[in-house]
N, C-alpha and C positions, 0 to 999 in steps of 0.2 A: 041573122046570126050577128052581122060586124057590129049592130048596135049592143047588143046583148055581150058580144066581149069587150066592147067600148066599156058599157055599164061596171061589168065586174072588175075592169081593170081599176076602172077609178075607187070604188069600193075597197078593193083590195090595199091599193096604196094607202088610201086615205087610215085605214086601219094601224098601218105600218109606221107611217110617218109621223103618225099622233103618239104612237109609244116611244120614237126617240127622239123627240123633242121635248121631255121634260125636266128642266134647269133645277138644280142645287135639290134636287130630291135625291133621295134613298135610292140607291142602284134596284132596277128589277130585272127579274128574272125575265127574259123575252121568250114566251112560248110561241109556239108556230102558230102563225095568225090563220085566220080560214081562210081558204083560197079554193079557186075552182080550175086555176092552171097552173100546172109544174113549170119548171124550166124547160122540161123535155117537152111538154104538148104544144108551149112556146116555137119551140124550133120546127115542131111538126107543121105548124100553122104557114099558109099560103104568105108572100109578101105584102099582100095587102091587108089579109087580118092582122098581120105584125104591125104594119103601118099604124092599124086602128088600134090595136093596143097600145101602143107607143102615145097616139097622142089620146088617149083614155089615161094613160099613166101622169102625162103631163095634167093634164086637167086635175087632177087628183093632185100632184103636188100644188097648183095652184090653188087649188081649194083645202087645201092641209091645215092651212091657218084655223080654220073651224075646230082641228080636233087637237089643237094647241102647238102646232110649227109654230115657230117666231118668224117675224118680219124678216129678221137678218138671214135664216136657213133659207124661207123661199128667194129672196133676193139675191143670196150668193149661186143657187141654181139657177137664176135667169141670167145672171152676170155672164156663168159659163158658158151656156147653153144659146144667148140671145141670137146667134145666126147659125142656129141650127136648128133643119125644120125634122119632121117625121120620120123622113127617109134615114136621113143620118143618126138619129136618135136611134132608132130602130136597127139599124147597122150596128152601133155601139154594143148594142146589149146582146143583139144576135153573136157578135164576135164574142162577147166574154162567156155567154153560155156556152159556147160551142166548144171553147176552151178550157171548161171547167165542168166534164162530165162526171163527176163525182157528185156534182150537185144537182143532177137533172132532177132530182126526187123531191126540191125543193120547191116553195113558192115561187113562179116567175116573178112576181111584183118584190118581192126581198131582193132575189138574185138580179134584176133590172137595175134597182137601187143601187147594190153593190158596183153595178159595172158603171152606172153614173156616178158613184164618188169615186171610181178610180181616172175617170180621166176630169172630173172636179173637186179635186184633192180639199177637203175646208168645205163642203158642203154643209156639214154641220160641224159647228164651232162650240 
């Protein structure tokens, strides 16, 4: 189960990260990406599963260059989160999602990205 959550988190984020990294291109309409977990589902996970999800999400951030994320974007996130562990990242995501019940039906990967962008402004420059 944990491995499945981890892999799904990585794949979900990679799709989202790649869409947000297109520079000097025509603006795109971002359709809801395919996802397995909503924000509400994430909140219902036990702490261990949320830690695995957060770890997978960060592996996805690191690999997002394969889908078009710039080195600058990856470096910005890495710089902001360099001293954070998966427990802290999970806590940031959990706090954000609990504070936004109107978004519980949205993909967990997208809402997790928004949570991290709140604490690391300027990830996407």
